[in-house]
N, C-alpha and C positions, 0 to 999 in steps of 0.2 A: 773228264777231259781238263790239260790245263793250258790256257792259253795267257801271250806276252804279247801285248802291243810295241811295237815293233815301230817308231819314229827316227825320220834322219834324212840326207840325201840322195844321192843316184847311187848310192850306193848299196840302200835299201830297196831303193824301187825294182832293181833290175836293169838298169839302164844300161845298154841303147834295147835290151830287150825290153820282154814284161813282168809281172810281178810273177807268174808259174816257172819263169826262167832264172827268176831274183835264188841267188843263198837262202834268203830269209825259206822261198817252199821246200830248200831241199830238204834244210836242217829239221822243218816241217813232216816232212816222209821222215826222214830217218830217228825222228828223236817221240813222235809221236803228238809232241806238245804241236798246239794249234797258233803258229804264226803269223797274227794280227797286221796285216800291211800296209805301214801309213807313209812309204817311203815319197818324199817329194822330193824331183831333181831339181839340180839346184837352188837349194833350199842352205844357209848359213843359220849358225845355231840361234840366233833369235830369232827369225822367219820360226824353226820349229818348235823352240817352247811358245809363242803364239797361237801355234795350231795343235797344239798339245791342251794346250789350255780352252780352248776354242773347241775339241773333239768331246762329243759326250762319248766314254769308253762303256760298255755292257757290266755290269755289276763282278760280276764274275770275275773281270779282269782287278787282278794284284800285282805285274810285272808291266813290269818301258822296261827296252831295250832301246837306246838311244845310239844311236851313227852322225857325225857329226864335225865339222870342223875343217877340213880340206878346204869344200870353198871360201872360209872367211878367208884361209891361211893363199890361194889363188888370188883372192881380193883383195889383197892385203890390210889385214885388220889383225893389227898388232897382238900377240899373244895371251897379254895382258887383260885386253876386251874378247876376247873369246873365253879365257878360263871366268870369265867373267857370269858370263851366259851361261854357262855350263855349269861353275855354282847355283846361277837361281833356278834352272834346273831341276837342281838336287835336292835345293832347295824344296821347292815345290811338290819336290814328289817322297821325299819328306813327313811335308803338312797335310799330301793329302793320301796317305802311308802305303803308298803305292814300292814296294823294290822295281832299286836301279841296276841298270846293267849297263853298262859304256865301251865300247866298242874302240880300240884301239884307235888312230887313222895307222889308215895301210902306207906305208912305203913306196913309193911312186916309180915311176923307170924316171922320172927328172930328176937328176943328181942337186937342184938348183930346191926345186922345191919341195927334198926328201929334207933341206938342213931345218927345216920349217916346223915341218912334220914330222920330224926326230925329237925336235923342242919340245912340240907340244906334247906330242908321247909320254917322252918325260915325267912335265910339268903334271898328267894327269894321272897317273901311277904316283905321283907324288902326296899331292893335292885329295887325292880321293879315292882311295885304295882303303879307306874306311870308312867310307861314304857308300859307295858301290862294288857291284862284283863288273872286274875288268875283263872282258872279254879280247885278247888279241887272236886278231887271223892272223898273223902275217906267213907261220910256216906254211898256214897251206896254198897259198901263193905264190912266195920263194924271199929264202934270203937275198939270194947271192944282182949283184944287178943283171947276167947273164939272165937268171929265174923270170926276176922281173918284168924283163924287157919283153919274152916268148910270151909273161901271163895275163899283158895289154893290148889293150885294140889302140890305144891311143895315148899312149902311158899312164892315163889314170884311171881309165876304162875296163875291168877285166873280162874275158871272153868268157863266152861262153861254158864253156870244161874248166874255166877259175872258180868262174860262182860256184859252178856243182861242186868244187874242190873245196869251196869255201863254206858250204852247207855241211857235206860230209865231215869238216874237220869239223865244227862248229855246236852239231847235234849230241853229241856226248857232254860239250859245258857246257851246253844250255840248260841241259838234265843236273847237270851238278850245278849249277847254279840254282835253281824250283826248289832240289833237293835243300841244302846249304841254308835258303833262306824260310824254308817250311822246318826245319830241323831248331835255328834260330829263332824262331815265333813261338814253340813251343816250351823252347827251353830259357826264353822270355817269362813264360807264361807262368812258368812250374818258378819261376824267381817271383813272381807279381806276387804267386799265391805264397808261398815260403816266406816272403816277406813280413812276415805278423809282429808287432812289436809286442813289446812284456806285456805293455796294459792289455792286450786282448788275452793272453793267457791268465789276466785273474778271473778267481768264482772258478778255474781249472781243479777237479779234483781226482786225485790219482789213488792206486794202488797196481799192486803184482802178485801174478797168479802162476802159482807152479804149476808146471804143465810136463808129461813125459819129455816133451820134448825140447824144452829149458824155460823162462819166463818170460810171462806177456806183461808186459804195463797197460796197465787199462785208466784211460783218460775218460771226465767228464766237466758237460759245464751242467746248469741248470737246465739245458732243454736234449742231452741226451750224448751216448759217448760220441765223443771228437777225437779218440786215437786205441787201436788195440795192434800192438807191434812187437817185434820181439827183443827182447833186452839183457844185458848181461848185468844187470842191479841184483842185489839180493831182493829175496824174497822181504826182510827184514825192513826193507830200505822206506817204504811206506804202509800206512794206515788204510780204512776204508772212508774213512772221512765223511761218514754218516750218510753217503750218496746213494740214494735210492736208483742208480743208472747202474754205475757200478757193482751192487751186492747182485741185481739182476744177470750184469753182462756176468760176473764168475760164477753164479749159478748154472748161467745155457750153457758154458762154454767147461764144465767139469762134467755136465751128462753130455757133450760131445764126445770129450775124447774118455770115456765110459760107454761110448756105444749106446746111448743112451738116447738121444739127441738129432736127428738129422736133417733141421732145420731150427733157423734162430727169430727168435721177434723182438729184437731191442730195438729200441729207438736212436735213429742216429742222427746227429749233430754235425755233418762236413760236408766242406765245401770246398770245391777246385771251379776250374773255368768248364763253360760248358761240358767242352767234349770230354773231358776228363769224369764229368759226373755223367753222361750217357753210357759213358763204357763199364762203370762201376754198377746200375742199373743192369744192364746187360749180364755181369758177371754174377749179381742173386740169382739171378735166374737159370744159370747153369744147374742140373739138378746133382743134388747128394750122389756120390760114386760113379756120375760125368766128366768127360774133358770136354774142349772145347781151342779148336787154334788159335793163334792169334788171328787167321785167316778171314774164320769165323764168326769173328766178333766183328771183324771191320768190314764182311761182308750183311752180317744181322745188321749191320748200322745204315747200311744204304751206301757203302761208300768203301771195294772192294782192297783199294789199295790204299787204307791208311792202314796199315800190317805196320808201320813204323810208331805210328800216332799210337796207335792200339796199344804196343808194345811200352811205350812211357808211361803212360795213362794206368796199363795195369802196375808198372814198376814205380809210381805215386800215390797206387791204393793205401791212404790212411788205417785201412779197418781190416785186417788179415784174418781168415778165416771165416771170422761173416763174412764179409765180404769177399768169394772164395777167388781170390788170385790164385792159388796154385793150384787150381780146377782148369787153369789156361795153359796148351802145353806148347812145342814148339812142331813142323812140318816131324814127318815119321816117326811122330810120336818120343820126339825129345825131349827132357827135361831138363828147359833152358834157363836161365836165371832166374832164382827167388827172394825175397830181399836176406828172409829167414837162412838165405842156405836152399841149395837143392835138397843136399838129405833130410832136412825138413818139410819140403815139399814129396819128397817121395813118401815120406814117416801119412804123412794127412794123407794122399791119393790111394795109400796102401792102407788107412786106416779103414778111408768110405768104401774100399772093393771090398772089403771082410780080409784080403789077405795079408 
């Protein structure tokens, strides 16, 4: 289950109805995401931030949705100070490692009020586009003045049918937000793993091994094998470098391609994120001659919905063949992407199946 903590004014709360009739509740039904409603009618941005800081959120909540600003405008607070309050909120979320979604102010049925609301909306897009996911629900309420008059009870508070339309419209966008932040986090972690300084490679020995499907570059530290990857480099490029791990890896891989070995006994020295390492350990459990789907791996790890994350971890595997990422296939037995190329993946699977 995914969770989002929703903070804001009456448009989060669902005023003049209750939480069950809010657009948050409708979005929850449509998206399958648990939307925790912390909306309070009448609050301004500084009130919302103060309550957010005081609220003890469950540890599994890492996403915060914020909707506010209209009350500040109605009370005559200058735009400069409203933006400062929202900037404080964004900074706090960043410090606490929460992902933030800012709902842009809805245009009301009051022309004079809209001048300030629209100005605030433009400022939010300009200042926070790179700091938060911006959610614009205006299309679900209406763009024309006639549509807006029909959508509101009193010019600013939506009718029940409007709240429902807002929730229907928001559901896929909230899902998109969570997916984007999840992918961004995985990419960020991957970049951290890859951002290894040249000093970290001191003491690494490498050699090349010729195989029926191309050359393998094998690298090892003084603790074990750190890399086995397909390469276009010529075999003469490297020597054995007198590393005991390299010699043993070459021997076992040659036996594998000669169909004399179905499992490996090599010392590995690889590092990844906690999730990546769990995926790689699961790959090593796939028996010779068998395959698993990405869904199978995700389920085995206790998170059936983490199929895409499993795919990314599979792609980041630094030890091909020995950590058999080639044994993971897509739905309907499709041979999906492989770092060495799908044709190499097909060869390896045929080799192990005896074809």
